[in-house]
Each structure stands twice: as C-alpha cells, then as structure tokens.
FILODREN-975650 format. One record per atom (N, C-alpha, C): residue in one letter; atom name; x, z, y. Coordinates in Angstrom, 3 decimals. Layout:
+---+----+----------+----------+----------+
: r :  a :     east :       up :    north :
+---+----+----------+----------+----------+
: A : CA :        X :        Z :        Y :
...
+---+----+----------+----------+----------+
//
This chain:
+---+----+----------+----------+----------+
: r :  a :     east :       up :    north :
+---+----+----------+----------+----------+
: M :  N :  -14.349 :    6.940 :   22.523 :
: M : CA :  -13.640 :    6.970 :   21.248 :
: M :  C :  -12.150 :    7.197 :   21.530 :
: S :  N :  -11.569 :    8.172 :   20.854 :
: S : CA :  -10.156 :    8.493 :   21.067 :
: S :  C :   -9.259 :    7.460 :   20.399 :
: I :  N :   -7.995 :    7.486 :   20.740 :
: I : CA :   -7.008 :    6.579 :   20.141 :
: I :  C :   -6.924 :    6.803 :   18.634 :
: F :  N :   -7.099 :    8.061 :   18.200 :
: F : CA :   -7.035 :    8.372 :   16.777 :
: F :  C :   -8.228 :    7.779 :   16.044 :
: D :  N :   -9.416 :    7.856 :   16.670 :
: D : CA :  -10.607 :    7.267 :   16.067 :
: D :  C :  -10.459 :    5.755 :   15.963 :
: K :  N :   -9.892 :    5.144 :   16.994 :
: K : CA :   -9.681 :    3.693 :   16.984 :
: K :  C :   -8.705 :    3.305 :   15.871 :
: L :  N :   -7.636 :    4.086 :   15.727 :
: L : CA :   -6.641 :    3.800 :   14.691 :
: L :  C :   -7.260 :    3.959 :   13.303 :
: K :  N :   -8.006 :    5.047 :   13.108 :
: K : CA :   -8.674 :    5.259 :   11.819 :
: K :  C :   -9.628 :    4.116 :   11.522 :
: S :  N :  -10.394 :    3.740 :   12.523 :
: S : CA :  -11.354 :    2.650 :   12.369 :
: S :  C :  -10.627 :    1.349 :   12.040 :
: G :  N :   -9.527 :    1.100 :   12.725 :
: G : CA :   -8.747 :   -0.109 :   12.477 :
: G :  C :   -8.183 :   -0.143 :   11.068 :
: L :  N :   -7.685 :    0.995 :   10.587 :
: L : CA :   -7.152 :    1.048 :    9.226 :
: L :  C :   -8.254 :    0.848 :    8.196 :
: Q :  N :   -9.430 :    1.411 :    8.457 :
: Q : CA :  -10.566 :    1.245 :    7.544 :
: Q :  C :  -10.981 :   -0.221 :    7.484 :
: K :  N :  -11.003 :   -0.883 :    8.635 :
: K : CA :  -11.363 :   -2.300 :    8.671 :
: K :  C :  -10.370 :   -3.133 :    7.867 :
: T :  N :   -9.091 :   -2.808 :    7.981 :
: T : CA :   -8.068 :   -3.542 :    7.222 :
: T :  C :   -8.284 :   -3.355 :    5.728 :
: R :  N :   -8.494 :   -2.106 :    5.325 :
: R : CA :   -8.693 :   -1.811 :    3.906 :
: R :  C :   -9.938 :   -2.521 :    3.374 :
: D :  N :  -11.050 :   -2.403 :    4.118 :
: D : CA :  -12.291 :   -3.042 :    3.696 :
: D :  C :  -12.152 :   -4.557 :    3.690 :
: G :  N :  -11.500 :   -5.103 :    4.718 :
: G : CA :  -11.312 :   -6.549 :    4.798 :
: G :  C :  -10.520 :   -7.074 :    3.621 :
: F :  N :   -9.458 :   -6.365 :    3.260 :
: F : CA :   -8.626 :   -6.761 :    2.120 :
: F :  C :   -9.453 :   -6.746 :    0.837 :
: S :  N :  -10.141 :   -5.643 :    0.600 :
: S : CA :  -10.932 :   -5.507 :   -0.633 :
: S :  C :  -12.032 :   -6.556 :   -0.702 :
: N :  N :  -12.761 :   -6.718 :    0.392 :
: N : CA :  -13.862 :   -7.679 :    0.405 :
: N :  C :  -13.366 :   -9.104 :    0.253 :
: N :  N :  -12.242 :   -9.423 :    0.891 :
: N : CA :  -11.683 :  -10.768 :    0.785 :
: N :  C :  -11.269 :  -11.067 :   -0.652 :
: L :  N :  -10.579 :  -10.113 :   -1.275 :
: L : CA :  -10.145 :  -10.304 :   -2.659 :
: L :  C :  -11.356 :  -10.437 :   -3.588 :
: K :  N :  -12.363 :   -9.593 :   -3.378 :
: K : CA :  -13.572 :   -9.668 :   -4.210 :
: K :  C :  -14.264 :  -11.013 :   -4.056 :
: S :  N :  -14.384 :  -11.488 :   -2.817 :
: S : CA :  -15.097 :  -12.756 :   -2.611 :
: S :  C :  -14.316 :  -13.923 :   -3.204 :
: I :  N :  -12.999 :  -13.896 :   -3.089 :
: I : CA :  -12.183 :  -14.961 :   -3.683 :
: I :  C :  -12.355 :  -14.973 :   -5.198 :
: L :  N :  -12.277 :  -13.808 :   -5.797 :
: L : CA :  -12.333 :  -13.728 :   -7.260 :
: L :  C :  -13.744 :  -13.943 :   -7.793 :
: A :  N :  -14.741 :  -13.463 :   -7.057 :
: A : CA :  -16.122 :  -13.599 :   -7.524 :
: A :  C :  -16.582 :  -15.048 :   -7.501 :
: S :  N :  -16.039 :  -15.843 :   -6.598 :
: S : CA :  -16.479 :  -17.227 :   -6.475 :
: S :  C :  -15.710 :  -18.165 :   -7.405 :
: N :  N :  -14.756 :  -17.644 :   -8.154 :
: N : CA :  -13.934 :  -18.544 :   -8.968 :
: N :  C :  -14.627 :  -18.923 :  -10.272 :
: K :  N :  -14.268 :  -20.084 :  -10.736 :
: K : CA :  -14.787 :  -20.567 :  -12.015 :
: K :  C :  -13.624 :  -20.727 :  -12.986 :
: G :  N :  -12.666 :  -19.898 :  -12.864 :
: G : CA :  -11.479 :  -19.961 :  -13.697 :
: G :  C :  -10.244 :  -19.875 :  -12.831 :
: L :  N :   -9.150 :  -19.562 :  -13.442 :
: L : CA :   -7.890 :  -19.406 :  -12.718 :
: L :  C :   -7.307 :  -20.787 :  -12.434 :
: T :  N :   -7.127 :  -21.079 :  -11.144 :
: T : CA :   -6.552 :  -22.359 :  -10.731 :
: T :  C :   -5.397 :  -22.085 :   -9.783 :
: E :  N :   -4.593 :  -23.103 :   -9.530 :
: E : CA :   -3.490 :  -22.954 :   -8.576 :
: E :  C :   -4.051 :  -22.626 :   -7.191 :
: E :  N :   -5.188 :  -23.217 :   -6.834 :
: E : CA :   -5.819 :  -22.943 :   -5.541 :
: E :  C :   -6.226 :  -21.466 :   -5.442 :
: L :  N :   -6.805 :  -20.944 :   -6.518 :
: L : CA :   -7.198 :  -19.535 :   -6.527 :
: L :  C :   -5.964 :  -18.643 :   -6.412 :
: I :  N :   -4.904 :  -18.989 :   -7.112 :
: I : CA :   -3.671 :  -18.207 :   -7.046 :
: I :  C :   -3.130 :  -18.184 :   -5.621 :
: E :  N :   -3.179 :  -19.312 :   -4.938 :
: E : CA :   -2.709 :  -19.365 :   -3.549 :
: E :  C :   -3.576 :  -18.498 :   -2.633 :
: E :  N :   -4.887 :  -18.475 :   -2.869 :
: E : CA :   -5.779 :  -17.624 :   -2.082 :
: E :  C :   -5.486 :  -16.144 :   -2.352 :
: I :  N :   -5.238 :  -15.808 :   -3.608 :
: I : CA :   -4.885 :  -14.429 :   -3.957 :
: I :  C :   -3.578 :  -14.047 :   -3.270 :
: E :  N :   -2.606 :  -14.951 :   -3.300 :
: E : CA :   -1.307 :  -14.696 :   -2.667 :
: E :  C :   -1.481 :  -14.409 :   -1.175 :
: E :  N :   -2.240 :  -15.237 :   -0.499 :
: E : CA :   -2.471 :  -15.037 :    0.937 :
: E :  C :   -3.149 :  -13.695 :    1.204 :
: T :  N :   -4.123 :  -13.351 :    0.378 :
: T : CA :   -4.832 :  -12.082 :    0.551 :
: T :  C :   -3.908 :  -10.893 :    0.320 :
: L :  N :   -3.057 :  -10.974 :   -0.688 :
: L : CA :   -2.121 :   -9.880 :   -0.967 :
: L :  C :   -1.119 :   -9.714 :    0.172 :
: I :  N :   -0.597 :  -10.822 :    0.680 :
: I : CA :    0.386 :  -10.755 :    1.780 :
: I :  C :   -0.272 :  -10.195 :    3.035 :
: T :  N :   -1.439 :  -10.717 :    3.402 :
: T : CA :   -2.104 :  -10.231 :    4.614 :
: T :  C :   -2.637 :   -8.817 :    4.427 :
: G :  N :   -2.808 :   -8.389 :    3.172 :
: G : CA :   -3.259 :   -7.033 :    2.883 :
: G :  C :   -2.125 :   -6.035 :    2.831 :
: D :  N :   -0.917 :   -6.464 :    3.203 :
: D : CA :    0.253 :   -5.589 :    3.297 :
: D :  C :    0.661 :   -5.008 :    1.948 :
: I :  N :    0.492 :   -5.789 :    0.890 :
: I : CA :    0.946 :   -5.367 :   -0.433 :
: I :  C :    2.468 :   -5.454 :   -0.518 :
: G :  N :    3.048 :   -6.338 :    0.278 :
: G : CA :    4.495 :   -6.513 :    0.293 :
: G :  C :    4.860 :   -7.837 :   -0.338 :
: V :  N :    5.878 :   -8.472 :    0.210 :
: V : CA :    6.255 :   -9.807 :   -0.236 :
: V :  C :    6.757 :   -9.787 :   -1.680 :
: D :  N :    7.676 :   -8.889 :   -2.004 :
: D : CA :    8.236 :   -8.857 :   -3.361 :
: D :  C :    7.158 :   -8.587 :   -4.409 :
: T :  N :    6.310 :   -7.602 :   -4.145 :
: T : CA :    5.231 :   -7.268 :   -5.076 :
: T :  C :    4.278 :   -8.442 :   -5.220 :
: T :  N :    3.933 :   -9.060 :   -4.087 :
: T : CA :    3.034 :  -10.215 :   -4.121 :
: T :  C :    3.631 :  -11.342 :   -4.946 :
: L :  N :    4.902 :  -11.649 :   -4.714 :
: L : CA :    5.543 :  -12.735 :   -5.463 :
: L :  C :    5.577 :  -12.439 :   -6.959 :
: N :  N :    5.818 :  -11.188 :   -7.327 :
: N : CA :    5.792 :  -10.804 :   -8.746 :
: N :  C :    4.399 :  -11.013 :   -9.339 :
: L :  N :    3.366 :  -10.575 :   -8.600 :
: L : CA :    1.993 :  -10.728 :   -9.077 :
: L :  C :    1.618 :  -12.206 :   -9.217 :
: I :  N :    2.027 :  -12.999 :   -8.253 :
: I : CA :    1.698 :  -14.425 :   -8.280 :
: I :  C :    2.406 :  -15.122 :   -9.444 :
: E :  N :    3.642 :  -14.728 :   -9.713 :
: E : CA :    4.358 :  -15.288 :  -10.862 :
: E :  C :    3.609 :  -14.980 :  -12.159 :
: I :  N :    3.109 :  -13.766 :  -12.278 :
: I : CA :    2.339 :  -13.377 :  -13.466 :
: I :  C :    1.036 :  -14.172 :  -13.556 :
: M :  N :    0.381 :  -14.373 :  -12.404 :
: M : CA :   -0.849 :  -15.174 :  -12.384 :
: M :  C :   -0.555 :  -16.616 :  -12.832 :
: R :  N :    0.563 :  -17.152 :  -12.386 :
: R : CA :    0.921 :  -18.527 :  -12.774 :
: R :  C :    1.239 :  -18.607 :  -14.274 :
: E :  N :    1.856 :  -17.550 :  -14.813 :
: E : CA :    2.093 :  -17.509 :  -16.261 :
: E :  C :    0.760 :  -17.503 :  -17.006 :
: Q :  N :   -0.199 :  -16.730 :  -16.492 :
: Q : CA :   -1.529 :  -16.672 :  -17.102 :
: Q :  C :   -2.223 :  -18.031 :  -17.013 :
: L :  N :   -2.031 :  -18.726 :  -15.885 :
: L : CA :   -2.626 :  -20.046 :  -15.694 :
: L :  C :   -2.130 :  -21.003 :  -16.764 :
: G :  N :   -0.849 :  -20.864 :  -17.122 :
: G : CA :   -0.287 :  -21.712 :  -18.175 :
: G :  C :   -0.856 :  -21.385 :  -19.547 :
: K :  N :   -1.301 :  -20.149 :  -19.726 :
: K : CA :   -1.835 :  -19.716 :  -21.024 :
: K :  C :   -3.330 :  -19.971 :  -21.152 :
: E :  N :   -4.072 :  -19.600 :  -20.109 :
: E : CA :   -5.528 :  -19.677 :  -20.197 :
: E :  C :   -6.119 :  -19.924 :  -18.818 :
: K :  N :   -6.860 :  -20.994 :  -18.666 :
: K : CA :   -7.415 :  -21.383 :  -17.371 :
: K :  C :   -8.795 :  -20.773 :  -17.112 :
: N :  N :   -9.473 :  -20.309 :  -18.116 :
: N : CA :  -10.851 :  -19.841 :  -17.957 :
: N :  C :  -10.965 :  -18.323 :  -17.945 :
: L :  N :  -10.109 :  -17.687 :  -17.155 :
: L : CA :  -10.184 :  -16.234 :  -17.031 :
: L :  C :  -11.388 :  -15.858 :  -16.177 :
: T :  N :  -12.074 :  -14.802 :  -16.560 :
: T : CA :  -13.213 :  -14.321 :  -15.778 :
: T :  C :  -12.719 :  -13.470 :  -14.617 :
: Y :  N :  -13.626 :  -13.187 :  -13.702 :
: Y : CA :  -13.360 :  -12.301 :  -12.573 :
: Y :  C :  -12.786 :  -10.978 :  -13.075 :
: E :  N :  -13.429 :  -10.401 :  -14.078 :
: E : CA :  -12.999 :   -9.103 :  -14.620 :
: E :  C :  -11.598 :   -9.181 :  -15.207 :
: Q :  N :  -11.278 :  -10.286 :  -15.864 :
: Q : CA :   -9.951 :  -10.444 :  -16.449 :
: Q :  C :   -8.875 :  -10.570 :  -15.372 :
: V :  N :   -9.169 :  -11.319 :  -14.305 :
: V : CA :   -8.200 :  -11.466 :  -13.217 :
: V :  C :   -7.981 :  -10.115 :  -12.538 :
: I :  N :   -9.063 :   -9.393 :  -12.263 :
: I : CA :   -8.954 :   -8.052 :  -11.657 :
: I :  C :   -8.155 :   -7.129 :  -12.561 :
: S :  N :   -8.420 :   -7.186 :  -13.843 :
: S : CA :   -7.716 :   -6.337 :  -14.809 :
: S :  C :   -6.216 :   -6.634 :  -14.809 :
: I :  N :   -5.864 :   -7.911 :  -14.763 :
: I : CA :   -4.446 :   -8.300 :  -14.721 :
: I :  C :   -3.805 :   -7.773 :  -13.438 :
: L :  N :   -4.474 :   -7.973 :  -12.300 :
: L : CA :   -3.934 :   -7.494 :  -11.024 :
: L :  C :   -3.744 :   -5.980 :  -11.032 :
: K :  N :   -4.745 :   -5.254 :  -11.505 :
: K : CA :   -4.647 :   -3.789 :  -11.554 :
: K :  C :   -3.491 :   -3.339 :  -12.442 :
: E :  N :   -3.431 :   -3.920 :  -13.635 :
: E : CA :   -2.383 :   -3.541 :  -14.587 :
: E :  C :   -0.993 :   -3.802 :  -14.012 :
: E :  N :   -0.827 :   -4.963 :  -13.390 :
: E : CA :    0.483 :   -5.307 :  -12.845 :
: E :  C :    0.832 :   -4.469 :  -11.615 :
: L :  N :   -0.157 :   -4.131 :  -10.787 :
: L : CA :    0.110 :   -3.247 :   -9.648 :
: L :  C :    0.533 :   -1.861 :  -10.130 :
: I :  N :   -0.114 :   -1.376 :  -11.170 :
: I : CA :    0.268 :   -0.075 :  -11.742 :
: I :  C :    1.678 :   -0.154 :  -12.318 :
: N :  N :    1.987 :   -1.248 :  -13.047 :
: N : CA :    3.340 :   -1.426 :  -13.590 :
: N :  C :    4.376 :   -1.466 :  -12.476 :
: E :  N :    4.051 :   -2.196 :  -11.404 :
: E : CA :    4.956 :   -2.321 :  -10.258 :
: E :  C :    5.188 :   -0.938 :   -9.624 :
: F :  N :    4.111 :   -0.199 :   -9.421 :
: F : CA :    4.209 :    1.132 :   -8.835 :
: F :  C :    5.059 :    2.048 :   -9.720 :
: N :  N :    4.797 :    2.027 :  -11.018 :
: N : CA :    5.570 :    2.871 :  -11.938 :
: N :  C :    7.041 :    2.502 :  -11.945 :
: A :  N :    7.346 :    1.209 :  -11.876 :
: A : CA :    8.744 :    0.767 :  -11.847 :
: A :  C :    9.436 :    1.240 :  -10.574 :
: I :  N :    8.722 :    1.172 :   -9.465 :
: I : CA :    9.298 :    1.591 :   -8.183 :
: I :  C :    9.513 :    3.101 :   -8.157 :
: T :  N :    8.517 :    3.847 :   -8.583 :
: T : CA :    8.608 :    5.310 :   -8.481 :
: T :  C :    9.487 :    5.931 :   -9.553 :
: A :  N :    9.772 :    5.200 :  -10.632 :
: A : CA :   10.613 :    5.751 :  -11.699 :
: A :  C :   12.009 :    6.084 :  -11.196 :
: G :  N :   12.505 :    5.323 :  -10.241 :
: G : CA :   13.856 :    5.533 :   -9.744 :
: G :  C :   13.949 :    6.416 :   -8.515 :
: I :  N :   12.848 :    7.030 :   -8.115 :
: I : CA :   12.878 :    7.854 :   -6.906 :
: I :  C :   13.559 :    9.184 :   -7.219 :
: P :  N :   14.722 :    9.435 :   -6.611 :
: P : CA :   15.461 :   10.649 :   -6.933 :
: P :  C :   14.804 :   11.917 :   -6.399 :
: F :  N :   13.916 :   11.797 :   -5.424 :
: F : CA :   13.311 :   12.980 :   -4.836 :
: F :  C :   11.892 :   13.202 :   -5.335 :
: K :  N :   11.560 :   12.624 :   -6.477 :
: K : CA :   10.211 :   12.750 :   -7.014 :
: K :  C :    9.872 :   14.211 :   -7.339 :
: N :  N :   10.805 :   14.930 :   -7.925 :
: N : CA :   10.560 :   16.327 :   -8.290 :
: N :  C :   11.507 :   17.233 :   -7.512 :
: V :  N :   11.217 :   17.375 :   -6.255 :
: V : CA :   12.062 :   18.155 :   -5.352 :
: V :  C :   11.911 :   19.641 :   -5.645 :
: T :  N :   13.050 :   20.326 :   -5.760 :
: T : CA :   13.008 :   21.772 :   -5.933 :
: T :  C :   13.787 :   22.492 :   -4.830 :
: A :  N :   14.748 :   21.811 :   -4.211 :
: A : CA :   15.558 :   22.430 :   -3.155 :
: A :  C :   14.710 :   22.682 :   -1.912 :
: K :  N :   14.997 :   23.799 :   -1.220 :
: K : CA :   14.273 :   24.142 :    0.012 :
: K :  C :   15.270 :   24.428 :    1.112 :
: P :  N :   15.123 :   23.964 :    2.292 :
: P : CA :   14.198 :   22.886 :    2.657 :
: P :  C :   14.747 :   21.553 :    2.178 :
: H :  N :   13.875 :   20.590 :    2.068 :
: H : CA :   14.259 :   19.246 :    1.631 :
: H :  C :   13.800 :   18.274 :    2.704 :
: V :  N :   14.716 :   17.457 :    3.184 :
: V : CA :   14.412 :   16.523 :    4.268 :
: V :  C :   14.525 :   15.095 :    3.750 :
: I :  N :   13.528 :   14.295 :    4.078 :
: I : CA :   13.558 :   12.874 :    3.742 :
: I :  C :   13.508 :   12.115 :    5.064 :
: L :  N :   14.543 :   11.333 :    5.335 :
: L : CA :   14.603 :   10.515 :    6.539 :
: L :  C :   14.206 :    9.096 :    6.146 :
: V :  N :   13.225 :    8.551 :    6.849 :
: V : CA :   12.739 :    7.215 :    6.544 :
: V :  C :   13.121 :    6.290 :    7.691 :
: T :  N :   13.882 :    5.257 :    7.375 :
: T : CA :   14.291 :    4.280 :    8.384 :
: T :  C :   13.999 :    2.890 :    7.859 :
: G :  N :   13.919 :    1.945 :    8.762 :
: G : CA :   13.715 :    0.569 :    8.330 :
: G :  C :   13.194 :   -0.300 :    9.452 :
: V :  N :   12.974 :   -1.545 :    9.123 :
: V : CA :   12.525 :   -2.553 :   10.063 :
: V :  C :   11.044 :   -2.329 :   10.382 :
: N :  N :   10.667 :   -2.629 :   11.623 :
: N : CA :    9.267 :   -2.497 :   12.022 :
: N :  C :    8.358 :   -3.326 :   11.133 :
: G :  N :    7.204 :   -2.740 :   10.803 :
: G : CA :    6.192 :   -3.470 :   10.053 :
: G :  C :    6.396 :   -3.513 :    8.559 :
: T :  N :    7.265 :   -2.664 :    8.021 :
: T : CA :    7.539 :   -2.704 :    6.585 :
: T :  C :    6.814 :   -1.614 :    5.804 :
: G :  N :    6.002 :   -0.811 :    6.485 :
: G : CA :    5.205 :    0.192 :    5.782 :
: G :  C :    5.798 :    1.575 :    5.735 :
: K :  N :    6.723 :    1.879 :    6.629 :
: K : CA :    7.357 :    3.199 :    6.617 :
: K :  C :    6.335 :    4.316 :    6.846 :
: T :  N :    5.485 :    4.152 :    7.854 :
: T : CA :    4.532 :    5.210 :    8.184 :
: T :  C :    3.542 :    5.415 :    7.047 :
: T :  N :    3.082 :    4.341 :    6.453 :
: T : CA :    2.178 :    4.447 :    5.303 :
: T :  C :    2.878 :    5.147 :    4.148 :
: S :  N :    4.129 :    4.803 :    3.911 :
: S : CA :    4.898 :    5.458 :    2.840 :
: S :  C :    5.072 :    6.940 :    3.124 :
: I :  N :    5.300 :    7.288 :    4.381 :
: I : CA :    5.419 :    8.694 :    4.767 :
: I :  C :    4.121 :    9.428 :    4.455 :
: G :  N :    3.004 :    8.803 :    4.786 :
: G : CA :    1.708 :    9.408 :    4.487 :
: G :  C :    1.503 :    9.612 :    3.001 :
: K :  N :    1.882 :    8.629 :    2.209 :
: K : CA :    1.720 :    8.721 :    0.760 :
: K :  C :    2.643 :    9.787 :    0.165 :
: L :  N :    3.881 :    9.844 :    0.655 :
: L : CA :    4.800 :   10.885 :    0.190 :
: L :  C :    4.280 :   12.269 :    0.562 :
: S :  N :    3.751 :   12.390 :    1.761 :
: S : CA :    3.186 :   13.673 :    2.206 :
: S :  C :    2.074 :   14.113 :    1.271 :
: H :  N :    1.202 :   13.191 :    0.950 :
: H : CA :    0.094 :   13.494 :    0.043 :
: H :  C :    0.624 :   13.890 :   -1.338 :
: F :  N :    1.601 :   13.143 :   -1.831 :
: F : CA :    2.200 :   13.408 :   -3.140 :
: F :  C :    2.746 :   14.841 :   -3.207 :
: Y :  N :    3.519 :   15.214 :   -2.190 :
: Y : CA :    4.119 :   16.555 :   -2.184 :
: Y :  C :    3.082 :   17.645 :   -1.940 :
: K :  N :    2.102 :   17.360 :   -1.132 :
: K : CA :    1.031 :   18.336 :   -0.884 :
: K :  C :    0.288 :   18.629 :   -2.184 :
: L :  N :    0.039 :   17.600 :   -2.989 :
: L : CA :   -0.628 :   17.787 :   -4.279 :
: L :  C :    0.220 :   18.631 :   -5.235 :
: Q :  N :    1.531 :   18.619 :   -5.030 :
: Q : CA :    2.425 :   19.444 :   -5.847 :
: Q :  C :    2.483 :   20.884 :   -5.338 :
: G :  N :    1.749 :   21.160 :   -4.261 :
: G : CA :    1.736 :   22.511 :   -3.707 :
: G :  C :    2.877 :   22.782 :   -2.743 :
: K :  N :    3.549 :   21.761 :   -2.315 :
: K : CA :    4.671 :   21.934 :   -1.391 :
: K :  C :    4.165 :   21.955 :    0.045 :
: K :  N :    4.886 :   22.659 :    0.928 :
: K : CA :    4.559 :   22.659 :    2.348 :
: K :  C :    5.260 :   21.461 :    2.971 :
: V :  N :    4.473 :   20.619 :    3.616 :
: V : CA :    4.993 :   19.380 :    4.191 :
: V :  C :    4.867 :   19.448 :    5.708 :
: I :  N :    5.949 :   19.100 :    6.376 :
: I : CA :    5.945 :   19.008 :    7.832 :
: I :  C :    6.483 :   17.629 :    8.203 :
: L :  N :    5.691 :   16.880 :    8.942 :
: L : CA :    6.139 :   15.583 :    9.429 :
: L :  C :    6.806 :   15.778 :   10.782 :
: A :  N :    7.804 :   14.972 :   11.066 :
: A : CA :    8.466 :   15.020 :   12.370 :
: A :  C :    8.488 :   13.613 :   12.949 :
: A :  N :    7.875 :   13.447 :   14.098 :
: A : CA :    7.843 :   12.145 :   14.768 :
: A :  C :    9.136 :   11.961 :   15.541 :
: A :  N :    9.859 :   10.903 :   15.227 :
: A : CA :   11.138 :   10.676 :   15.892 :
: A :  C :   11.277 :    9.246 :   16.398 :
: D :  N :   10.221 :    8.452 :   16.327 :
: D : CA :   10.275 :    7.062 :   16.772 :
: D :  C :   10.008 :    7.023 :   18.271 :
: T :  N :   11.038 :    6.813 :   19.031 :
: T : CA :   10.900 :    6.819 :   20.488 :
: T :  C :   10.695 :    5.423 :   21.051 :
: F :  N :   10.707 :    4.401 :   20.190 :
: F : CA :   10.628 :    3.027 :   20.672 :
: F :  C :    9.256 :    2.389 :   20.504 :
: R :  N :    8.410 :    2.947 :   19.649 :
: R : CA :    7.122 :    2.327 :   19.382 :
: R :  C :    6.016 :    3.292 :   19.785 :
: A :  N :    5.211 :    2.862 :   20.724 :
: A : CA :    4.210 :    3.735 :   21.330 :
: A :  C :    3.222 :    4.310 :   20.323 :
: A :  N :    2.788 :    3.538 :   19.345 :
: A : CA :    1.751 :    4.007 :   18.424 :
: A :  C :    2.290 :    4.825 :   17.261 :
: A :  N :    3.601 :    4.984 :   17.167 :
: A : CA :    4.189 :    5.663 :   16.008 :
: A :  C :    3.694 :    7.092 :   15.856 :
: V :  N :    3.698 :    7.837 :   16.944 :
: V : CA :    3.261 :    9.234 :   16.880 :
: V :  C :    1.777 :    9.309 :   16.532 :
: E :  N :    0.979 :    8.416 :   17.114 :
: E : CA :   -0.454 :    8.408 :   16.837 :
: E :  C :   -0.738 :    8.104 :   15.367 :
: Q :  N :    0.036 :    7.195 :   14.775 :
: Q : CA :   -0.138 :    6.883 :   13.357 :
: Q :  C :    0.203 :    8.092 :   12.484 :
: L :  N :    1.253 :    8.802 :   12.851 :
: L : CA :    1.591 :   10.010 :   12.095 :
: L :  C :    0.509 :   11.073 :   12.254 :
: E :  N :   -0.110 :   11.127 :   13.428 :
: E : CA :   -1.232 :   12.057 :   13.650 :
: E :  C :   -2.366 :   11.770 :   12.662 :
: V :  N :   -2.654 :   10.497 :   12.461 :
: V : CA :   -3.713 :   10.118 :   11.525 :
: V :  C :   -3.358 :   10.584 :   10.117 :
: W :  N :   -2.114 :   10.334 :    9.700 :
: W : CA :   -1.689 :   10.768 :    8.362 :
: W :  C :   -1.682 :   12.287 :    8.246 :
: K :  N :   -1.266 :   12.959 :    9.297 :
: K : CA :   -1.271 :   14.425 :    9.308 :
: K :  C :   -2.688 :   14.935 :    9.033 :
: D :  N :   -3.659 :   14.350 :    9.723 :
: D : CA :   -5.049 :   14.770 :    9.548 :
: D :  C :   -5.584 :   14.415 :    8.168 :
: R :  N :   -5.257 :   13.233 :    7.682 :
: R : CA :   -5.731 :   12.802 :    6.364 :
: R :  C :   -5.225 :   13.710 :    5.254 :
: V :  N :   -3.938 :   14.010 :    5.335 :
: V : CA :   -3.283 :   14.747 :    4.245 :
: V :  C :   -3.423 :   16.250 :    4.429 :
: G :  N :   -3.570 :   16.692 :    5.679 :
: G : CA :   -3.671 :   18.127 :    5.942 :
: G :  C :   -2.316 :   18.794 :    5.990 :
: V :  N :   -1.382 :   18.174 :    6.715 :
: V : CA :   -0.046 :   18.738 :    6.873 :
: V :  C :    0.227 :   18.951 :    8.359 :
: D :  N :    1.369 :   19.547 :    8.675 :
: D : CA :    1.744 :   19.796 :   10.053 :
: D :  C :    2.579 :   18.635 :   10.592 :
: L :  N :    2.586 :   18.504 :   11.914 :
: L : CA :    3.354 :   17.460 :   12.571 :
: L :  C :    4.069 :   18.051 :   13.768 :
: I :  N :    5.351 :   17.760 :   13.857 :
: I : CA :    6.158 :   18.130 :   15.022 :
: I :  C :    6.404 :   16.843 :   15.792 :
: K :  N :    6.114 :   16.907 :   17.116 :
: K : CA :    6.327 :   15.691 :   17.921 :
: K :  C :    6.940 :   16.048 :   19.249 :
+---+----+----------+----------+----------+
//
C-alpha cells in the first residue's frame, strides 16, 4: 500500500469515525441533556470542526436545552445541520476571492500547524474547479514531511495539477 493509499484510508477512517460517533451519541439519547451536549462538543472538536465553530454550536445547543429538553434525534441533527450551514455561509460571505476574475490569481495559505490549511486548500481547489477555473496547487511546506503527500491526495480528489 502506497503512502497515498494510507493517507486516503486514514482520512476515510476519520470521516467515518466522526460520523458514526455523532450518530451513535445522538441515536442513544432520550432528550437533550448537558451530558449529551458535552459528548457532542467532544465529537465536534475531535472531528476537526474547529474550536470556534464547535463553541458556537454548543452555545446554540445549550439555548435549545433551556427551551426544550425532549428533542428527538432528528431535531438535534436538524439543528446541527442548520447551524453548520449558517456558520459556513457567514464565513464564506466575507471571502474577497469568492468570485475571482483576474488571471492569474494566487492565494497564499499560511497558518499554524493543524488548523486545516491543507483541507481548506482542497476545498478551495474544488470550489474553483467547479467554476471552470484552472487550478494549480504548489507545495511549499518544507518543514512537514507529509505536507506534499496530503496535497497529492487533494490533487487527485479534485483533479487539478500540483507543482512540487
């Protein structure tokens, strides 16, 4: 098994683990409780949803707990989905490069390790590819061994070119 297959497999396991964990937590609940909210919070954080987004979602869950304690599985899922969509829309509304027309257009992504830069690069690549734009990724992380391999996975998923 190649390093790329291992990485793909690892990412699939993370995605499946997150989904299955959230489903099992919510399916076993008999209403919204503080304990359930804490389990949801842990699952969201370990699922790499992001601390700020998780805290916003948990605050909304706690508001719901104050209003109604007997929410069904479907209602909790519906609230989570709706709020994640709202969060995504709020974040993307302010993106100045959402409708890029200038050619060439370069986006430099920097930040602290483990904050989701590579995943964001993959998502941006997909977004622009769907708009019919030609996307070229450039690997420039010389400090982290798996960085280029992760970009390779995104390159293959999205169907774009990679310079390394």
